[in-house]
C-alpha positions in Angstrom: 119.7 46.2 116.1 121.4 49.4 117.1 120.1 50.8 120.4 118.8 54.1 118.9 117.1 52.3 116.1 115.5 49.8 118.6 114.2 52.7 120.7 113.0 54.6 117.6 111.0 51.5 116.4 109.8 50.4 119.8 106.5 52.4 119.6 105.7 50.6 116.3 105.9 47.1 117.5 103.1 44.9 116.3 100.7 43.0 118.6 102.3 39.7 117.6 105.8 41.0 118.5 104.6 42.2 121.9 102.8 38.9 122.5 105.9 36.9 121.6 108.2 39.0 123.9 105.9 38.7 126.9 105.2 35.0 126.4 109.0 34.4 126.3 109.3 36.1 129.7 107.4 33.3 131.4 108.5 29.8 130.6 106.9 26.5 131.4 110.3 24.8 131.5 111.7 26.9 134.4 112.1 30.2 136.0 110.9 33.4 134.4 113.3 35.8 132.8 112.4 39.5 132.3 115.9 40.6 131.1 115.0 40.7 127.4 112.0 43.1 128.0 113.6 45.5 130.4 114.7 47.7 127.5 111.0 48.2 126.7 110.4 50.0 130.0 111.1 53.6 130.8 113.5 54.4 133.6 110.5 56.1 135.3 108.1 53.1 135.1 105.1 53.2 137.4 103.9 49.7 138.1 100.8 48.8 140.2 99.0 45.6 140.9 96.7 44.2 143.6 99.5 44.0 146.2 102.1 46.6 145.3 103.0 50.0 143.8 106.5 50.4 142.3 108.3 53.4 140.8 111.4 53.3 138.7 113.2 50.6 136.7 115.5 49.7 139.6 112.6 48.8 141.9 110.7 47.1 139.1 113.8 44.9 138.3 114.0 44.1 142.0 110.4 43.1 142.1 110.8 40.7 139.1 113.9 39.2 140.7 111.9 38.5 144.0 109.2 36.8 142.0 111.8 34.7 140.1 113.3 33.5 143.5 109.8 32.5 144.8 108.7 30.6 141.8 109.8 27.1 140.7 108.1 27.9 137.4 105.9 30.6 135.9 104.2 30.7 132.5 101.9 33.2 130.9 99.2 32.6 128.2 98.1 35.8 126.6 94.5 35.4 125.5 93.8 38.7 123.8 95.7 41.9 123.1 94.6 45.3 121.8 96.9 48.2 121.0 95.5 51.7 120.4 98.1 54.4 119.9 99.9 54.5 123.3 97.8 52.0 125.2 98.2 48.3 125.1 95.7 46.1 126.9 96.1 42.3 127.3 94.1 39.6 128.9 96.2 36.7 130.3 96.4 33.6 132.4 99.5 33.3 134.6 100.3 29.8 136.0 102.8 29.6 138.9 104.4 26.9 140.9 105.8 28.0 144.2 108.2 25.9 146.3 105.6 24.3 148.6 102.3 25.0 146.8 100.8 23.2 143.8 100.5 24.9 140.4 97.9 27.6 140.4 96.5 30.0 137.8 95.6 33.6 138.1 93.4 35.2 135.5 94.0 38.9 134.8 94.7 41.7 132.5 97.4 44.4 132.0 97.2 48.0 130.7 100.5 49.3 129.4 100.9 53.0 128.7 103.6 54.1 126.4 105.6 57.3 126.6 106.3 59.5 123.5 109.5 57.5 122.9 107.6 54.2 122.9 108.8 52.9 126.2 106.4 51.5 128.8 105.8 54.4 131.3 103.0 52.7 133.2 101.9 49.1 133.8 98.7 48.4 135.7 97.9 44.7 136.3 94.3 43.7 137.3 93.6 40.3 138.8 91.7 38.7 141.7 94.7 37.2 143.6 92.8 36.0 146.7 89.8 34.6 144.8 91.9 32.7 142.4 94.1 31.3 145.2 91.3 30.6 147.8 89.2 28.7 145.2 92.0 26.1 145.0 92.1 25.4 148.7 89.2 23.1 149.8 88.9 24.5 153.3 88.8 28.1 152.2 86.9 27.7 148.9 83.5 27.3 150.6 84.1 30.1 153.1 85.4 32.5 150.4 82.5 31.7 148.0 79.9 32.2 150.8 81.5 35.5 151.9 81.6 36.9 148.3 78.0 35.8 147.6 76.7 37.1 151.0 78.4 40.5 150.9 78.9 41.3 147.2 76.6 39.0 145.2 
């Protein structure tokens, strides 16, 4: 597809097309590859999650490359997705295998905000990194659960 036509039609992608593209980013057979979805992002992307805040496509690309280097494998299962005008909301499970740690899953969601030209201008990921990780380590699981119940439950 011609680049201008691609950009023009980007805003009108269906939920299934978005789900397919994101699912193809994270593969169970090896390292993740974001290169096919970079064209969906604005040069001025603002990305924020539980551990970082990134501005601009160059820094966003560097962040994805760092994650690729750290992971032996990474896969994403998109559970639900809703699109309303310029907002896309998805619920997912991301399963990662790092070099020295066993496979572990993180449960979360993402909110994507589209610009007028249909590119992703903002991505906000929500997940409980520490809770999902600590619950997998027997020594920390009890302490973490006790702490959360005592102070927040």
